[in-house]
C-alpha positions in Angstrom: 20.5 -20.1 79.6 23.1 -22.7 80.6 23.9 -23.9 77.0 24.2 -22.1 73.7 23.2 -25.1 71.5 23.8 -28.8 71.1 27.3 -28.3 69.8 28.2 -26.2 72.9 26.6 -28.9 75.1 28.7 -31.6 73.4 31.9 -29.8 73.8 31.2 -29.1 77.5 30.2 -32.7 78.0 33.3 -34.0 76.3 35.5 -32.1 78.7 33.8 -33.9 81.6 34.4 -37.2 79.9 38.1 -36.7 79.1 38.9 -39.6 81.5 37.5 -42.0 79.0 40.0 -41.1 76.3 42.1 -44.1 75.4 39.5 -46.6 76.6 37.8 -48.9 74.1 34.8 -46.7 74.1 31.9 -46.4 71.6 29.7 -43.2 71.8 26.0 -43.7 71.1 23.7 -40.7 70.5 20.0 -40.9 71.0 18.3 -39.5 67.9 17.6 -37.1 66.9 18.7 -34.3 69.4 21.3 -36.4 71.2 23.3 -37.1 68.1 24.9 -33.7 67.5 25.9 -33.7 71.2 27.3 -37.2 70.9 29.2 -36.3 67.8 31.2 -33.7 69.7 31.9 -36.2 72.5 33.1 -38.9 70.0 35.3 -36.4 68.2 37.0 -35.4 71.5 37.5 -38.9 72.7 38.6 -40.3 69.3 35.9 -42.9 69.6 33.5 -44.3 67.0 30.0 -42.8 66.8 26.7 -44.7 66.4 23.1 -44.2 67.2 21.1 -46.0 69.9 17.6 -46.1 68.6 14.9 -45.4 71.1 11.5 -43.8 70.9 9.5 -42.1 73.6 6.0 -43.3 74.2 4.1 -40.0 74.6 0.9 -39.7 76.5 -1.8 -39.5 73.7 -3.1 -36.1 74.6 0.3 -34.7 75.7 2.9 -36.4 73.5 5.8 -34.4 74.9 5.2 -36.3 78.3 6.8 -39.7 78.2 4.9 -42.6 79.7 7.6 -45.0 78.6 10.0 -45.8 75.8 10.8 -48.5 73.3 14.1 -49.4 71.7 15.9 -51.8 69.3 16.0 -55.5 70.2 12.4 -55.4 71.6 13.4 -53.3 74.6 10.4 -51.7 76.4 10.3 -49.5 79.4 7.0 -48.2 81.0 6.9 -45.4 83.6 4.1 -46.5 85.8 3.9 -43.2 87.7 3.2 -41.3 84.5 0.8 -43.9 83.2 -1.3 -43.7 86.4 -1.3 -39.9 86.5 -2.2 -39.6 82.8 -4.9 -42.3 83.2 -3.5 -44.1 80.1 -5.1 -47.4 79.3 -3.3 -50.6 78.0 -5.0 -49.8 74.6 -3.5 -46.3 74.7 -0.1 -47.7 75.3 -0.5 -50.4 72.5 -1.6 -47.8 69.9 1.3 -45.4 70.7 3.8 -48.3 70.8 2.7 -49.6 67.4 3.1 -46.2 65.8 6.5 -45.6 67.4 7.8 -49.1 66.4 7.2 -48.1 62.7 9.1 -44.9 63.2 11.9 -46.8 65.0 12.3 -49.1 62.0 12.2 -46.2 59.5 15.0 -44.4 61.4 17.1 -47.6 61.5 16.9 -47.8 57.8 17.6 -44.1 57.3 20.5 -43.8 59.7 22.3 -47.0 59.1 21.2 -48.4 55.8 22.8 -51.8 55.4 25.4 -51.1 58.1 25.3 -53.2 61.2 25.2 -51.5 64.6 28.5 -50.8 66.3 30.0 -53.7 68.1 29.8 -53.2 71.9 30.9 -56.6 73.2 33.4 -56.0 76.1 33.6 -52.2 75.4 32.6 -49.1 77.3 29.3 -47.7 75.8 28.9 -43.9 76.3 25.2 -43.2 75.9 24.6 -39.5 75.2 21.4 -37.4 74.9 20.8 -33.6 74.8 19.0 -33.8 78.1 17.0 -36.0 80.4 13.5 -35.4 81.6 11.5 -38.5 82.7 14.4 -40.8 82.1 12.4 -43.5 80.2 14.4 -43.2 76.9 17.7 -43.2 78.8 16.7 -46.3 80.7 15.7 -48.0 77.4 19.0 -47.1 75.8 21.0 -48.5 78.7 19.1 -51.8 78.5 19.8 -52.0 74.7 23.5 -51.5 75.1 23.7 -53.9 78.1 21.9 -56.6 76.0 24.5 -56.1 73.3 27.3 -57.0 75.6 28.7 -53.7 76.7 31.1 -54.2 79.6 30.5 -50.8 81.1 27.8 -48.1 80.5 28.3 -44.4 80.9 25.2 -42.3 80.6 26.1 -38.6 79.9 23.7 -35.7 79.5 24.2 -31.9 79.6 21.1 -31.2 81.7 18.7 -33.2 83.9 16.4 -32.8 86.9 18.0 -32.8 90.4 16.7 -36.3 91.1 17.8 -37.8 87.8 20.1 -40.4 89.3 17.2 -41.9 91.2 15.2 -42.1 88.0 17.8 -44.3 86.3 17.6 -47.0 89.0 21.1 -48.3 88.5 20.8 -48.8 84.7 24.2 -47.3 84.0 27.6 -47.8 85.7 28.5 -44.2 85.6 26.3 -41.1 85.4 27.6 -37.7 84.2 25.5 -34.5 84.0 26.7 -31.0 83.6 23.7 -29.2 85.2 20.8 -30.2 87.4 18.9 -26.9 87.7 15.8 -26.2 89.7 13.0 -25.8 88.8 13.1 -28.1 85.8 10.2 -28.0 83.4 11.6 -29.0 80.1 15.1 -29.6 78.5 14.6 -26.7 76.0 14.4 -24.1 78.8 18.2 -24.4 79.4 19.3 -24.0 75.7 19.5 -20.7 73.9 19.0 -22.6 70.6 17.1 -25.9 70.8 16.0 -26.0 67.2 14.7 -29.4 66.0 17.2 -31.8 64.5 16.2 -33.5 61.3 17.2 -36.8 59.8 19.7 -35.2 57.5 21.6 -33.7 60.3 21.8 -37.1 62.1 23.1 -38.8 59.0 25.6 -35.9 58.4 27.0 -36.4 62.0 27.4 -40.1 61.5 29.1 -39.7 58.1 31.5 -37.0 59.4 32.5 -39.2 62.3 33.0 -42.2 60.0 35.1 -40.2 57.5 37.3 -38.8 60.3 38.0 -42.3 61.5 38.7 -43.6 58.1 41.2 -40.8 57.5 42.9 -41.5 60.8 42.3 -38.0 62.2 39.6 -38.7 64.8 40.3 -37.0 68.0 43.4 -35.1 66.8 43.7 -31.6 68.1 42.3 -28.8 66.0 45.8 -27.4 65.3 46.9 -30.8 63.8 43.7 -31.0 61.7 44.5 -27.5 60.4 48.0 -28.7 59.5 46.5 -31.6 57.6 44.2 -29.2 55.7 47.1 -26.9 54.8 49.2 -29.9 53.6 46.5 -31.1 51.2 44.4 -28.1 50.2 46.6 -27.2 47.2 46.8 -30.6 45.5 43.6 -32.6 46.3 40.2 -31.7 45.0 37.0 -33.9 44.9 34.9 -34.4 41.8 31.6 -32.4 42.0 29.1 -34.3 44.2 31.8 -36.5 45.9 32.3 -36.2 49.6 35.9 -35.8 50.8 37.1 -36.7 54.3 36.7 -34.1 56.9 39.6 -32.0 58.0 38.2 -28.9 59.7 35.1 -28.1 61.7 35.7 -25.3 64.2 34.3 -22.3 65.9 35.9 -19.1 64.6 35.9 -15.3 65.1 35.4 -13.6 61.8 37.1 -10.2 61.4 34.8 -7.8 59.7 36.1 -4.3 59.8 36.4 -3.2 63.4 34.3 -6.0 64.9 34.7 -9.7 65.5 31.7 -12.0 64.7 31.2 -15.5 65.9 31.0 -18.2 63.3 31.5 -21.9 62.4 33.8 -22.9 59.6 33.7 -26.4 58.1 36.1 -27.4 55.4 36.1 -31.0 54.1 39.4 -32.3 52.8 39.6 -32.0 49.0 37.0 -29.2 49.1 36.1 -27.8 45.7 34.9 -24.5 47.1 33.5 -22.7 50.2 30.0 -21.2 50.7 29.4 -18.3 53.0 25.9 -18.1 54.5 24.0 -14.9 55.0 21.0 -15.5 57.4 17.7 -13.6 57.4 16.5 -11.1 59.9 15.8 -12.5 63.3 18.1 -15.5 62.7 21.8 -16.3 63.3 24.5 -18.7 62.6 22.5 -21.3 64.5 19.6 -21.2 62.0 18.5 -24.9 61.8 17.6 -24.5 58.1 20.9 -23.1 57.1 22.7 -25.6 59.1 20.8 -28.4 57.4 21.7 -27.0 54.0 25.3 -26.5 55.1 25.5 -30.2 56.1 24.3 -31.2 52.7 26.9 -29.0 51.0 29.6 -30.5 53.3 28.7 -34.0 52.2 29.1 -32.9 48.6 32.7 -31.7 49.4 32.0 -28.0 49.8 33.2 -25.9 52.8 30.8 -23.7 54.6 31.0 -20.6 56.8 28.0 -19.7 59.0 28.5 -16.6 61.0 26.6 -13.8 62.8 26.3 -10.7 60.6 25.9 -8.5 63.7 27.3 -8.4 67.2 25.0 -9.1 70.1 25.0 -5.3 70.9 24.2 -4.4 67.3 21.3 -6.8 67.2 19.4 -4.9 69.9 18.9 -2.1 67.3 16.4 -3.4 64.9 17.5 -0.8 62.3 20.8 -2.8 61.9 18.9 -6.0 61.3 17.4 -4.5 58.1 20.3 -2.4 57.0 21.1 -4.3 53.8 24.1 -2.1 53.0 25.7 -2.8 56.4 25.0 -6.5 56.1 26.4 -6.7 52.6 29.6 -5.0 53.7 30.0 -7.4 56.6 29.6 -10.3 54.2 32.2 -8.9 51.9 34.6 -8.3 54.8 34.0 -11.9 55.9 35.0 -13.0 52.4 38.2 -11.1 52.7 38.9 -12.7 56.1 38.2 -16.1 54.6 40.6 -15.6 51.7 43.4 -15.2 54.2 43.0 -18.5 55.9 45.1 -21.6 55.0 42.1 -23.9 55.1 40.4 -22.1 52.2 43.4 -21.0 50.2 42.7 -21.3 46.4 39.0 -22.2 46.9 36.3 -20.5 44.9 33.7 -18.7 47.0 29.9 -18.7 46.8 27.1 -17.1 48.8 24.0 -18.6 50.2 21.4 -16.0 51.3 18.2 -16.8 53.1 15.2 -14.4 53.3 16.6 -10.8 53.7 20.1 -12.3 53.7 19.7 -12.9 50.0 19.8 -9.1 49.4 23.0 -8.9 51.4 24.5 -11.8 49.4 23.8 -10.1 46.1 25.2 -6.7 47.4 28.4 -8.4 48.6 28.7 -10.3 45.3 28.8 -6.9 43.6 31.3 -5.5 46.1 33.7 -8.6 45.7 33.2 -8.8 42.0 34.7 -11.7 40.1 35.8 -13.3 43.4 32.3 -14.6 43.9 31.6 -17.6 41.8 27.9 -18.2 42.5 25.0 -17.0 44.6 22.0 -19.0 45.8 18.9 -17.4 47.4 16.5 -19.5 49.6 13.1 -17.9 50.0 15.0 -14.6 49.5 14.2 -11.0 49.0 16.4 -10.1 46.1 14.1 -7.1 45.4 15.8 -5.5 48.5 19.0 -5.6 46.6 17.4 -3.1 44.1 20.3 -1.0 42.8 22.8 -3.9 42.9 20.8 -6.3 40.7 22.0 -5.1 37.2 25.6 -5.2 38.4 25.6 -8.8 39.7 27.9 -11.0 37.6 27.9 -14.2 39.7 25.6 -16.9 38.4 22.5 -16.7 40.6 19.9 -19.3 41.6 16.7 -18.1 43.2 14.8 -20.8 45.1 11.2 -20.0 46.2 8.4 -22.1 47.6 5.5 -22.6 45.2 3.0 -21.6 47.9 5.0 -18.5 48.9 3.1 -16.3 46.3 4.2 -12.9 47.4 7.9 -13.7 47.6 7.6 -15.6 44.3 6.3 -12.5 42.6 9.1 -10.4 44.1 11.7 -12.9 42.9 10.3 -12.9 39.4 10.5 -9.1 39.3 14.1 -9.2 40.6 15.1 -11.9 38.2 14.0 -9.6 35.3 16.7 -7.1 36.4 19.5 -9.6 36.6 21.9 -9.6 33.6 24.0 -12.5 34.8 23.4 -16.2 34.3 20.4 -16.9 36.5 17.6 -19.3 37.2 14.4 -19.3 39.2 13.6 -22.7 40.8 10.2 -23.2 42.4 9.7 -26.0 45.0 6.1 -27.2 44.6 3.9 -26.8 47.6 6.5 -25.2 49.8 5.9 -22.1 51.9 8.3 -19.5 53.0 10.2 -21.5 55.6 10.2 -24.8 53.5 8.8 -26.7 56.5 6.9 -29.2 54.4 8.2 -32.8 54.2 11.0 -32.9 51.6 11.0 -29.2 50.9 14.3 -28.3 52.6 15.9 -31.4 51.1 14.9 -30.1 47.7 16.5 -26.8 48.5 19.7 -28.5 49.6 19.8 -30.6 46.3 19.3 -27.5 44.2 21.9 -25.5 46.0 24.4 -28.3 46.0 24.1 -28.8 42.2 24.3 -25.1 41.5 27.4 -24.7 43.7 29.2 -27.8 42.4 28.5 -26.7 38.9 30.0 -23.2 39.4 32.5 -23.4 42.2 35.8 -24.7 40.8 39.2 -24.2 42.5 40.3 -20.7 41.9 44.0 -20.2 41.0 44.1 -17.0 43.0 41.4 -15.0 44.8 40.9 -11.4 43.8 42.3 -8.7 46.1 45.3 -10.7 47.5 
């Protein structure tokens, strides 16, 4: 794999685009997957972030293959070669286009609301996607920004086919690509984590970028952002549910006993608490569902730490993956590490456990005692926390899908053994992974409300 995930791709791409810093640039991400990449570029360049709305026109019987693309302002691009090879008729194209126009309008409302698109007149437009395959969507995007008056267009992608420049046909003034591997079958083959990006993550990226610019910290080095966080952490707190400006979003190495574990720590300015995530078996800090929930918590003014509970070497032994005691101890160690960081000083700590990670969260809550202010389990297996359950003191919310009957029964049995404040919340119609429309959003809302109700600034963390 050439790229870890979209955040990694964005940081690498930003390094290649450093020559644009100081220009009157606007960074435009292609939703959905291109927006997290673009957000990293915008942050590094100190530039505003917006979306450039385009939709691929997929071949009816093979929708992942683009026979063209449409965009805002009536832009339409057709790939004649793909149309001929797919034997697509004009009626096929019209039907697909009508459907995609509706989705384009929906996304415009969802992502921008009443806000006007970023002004491009006379500026450099940096168009960013998570990769380029046929080139139709990129060409459509370039035509949109050209029509909006951009003086110069830079098209930047992390990965593309070797002949990608020929496919663009001079649509952009500058082309930047990190990797042009051969053979090239699909963008996803070059990412270790190419999880689907949802609307919530796109909105979160846009809101983070806007908040950073409002606070005047866009593009500042990480060390300066940390200084800002230290200067304000002790005396500014947001009301529950309010979103503070963003001061910290960084890759970290979490010290847990004798090992270092990779993670991502995000701390909004005026944070009211910080939530540490424990993922389920077979997952990692890159879990798209946990990342989606974390983004929702960040918008509510809560910090988050997503980290790997095991090293890469340890993950090769499946026994470690299901060793709840080991995972609980790692989570407790990570909490101790977190308590020593200036960004999180004085913040109450909560745990969010998914699947088997819920058992680790409950075990760690017992180990850390009163230091843990709340626990939330998503589709969890609290029954695996067996001996710990009666000793849990942290208020605990168990969230289960209504159609996840086996896990629902296990949660009811575990709830009966809890002596702390607790609640079982059932999301109607949801299955174990909460993949149904609106299900994960319901989880996020429940978790946000539970944490904002129970995480208040702590005068001093236990064990200091």
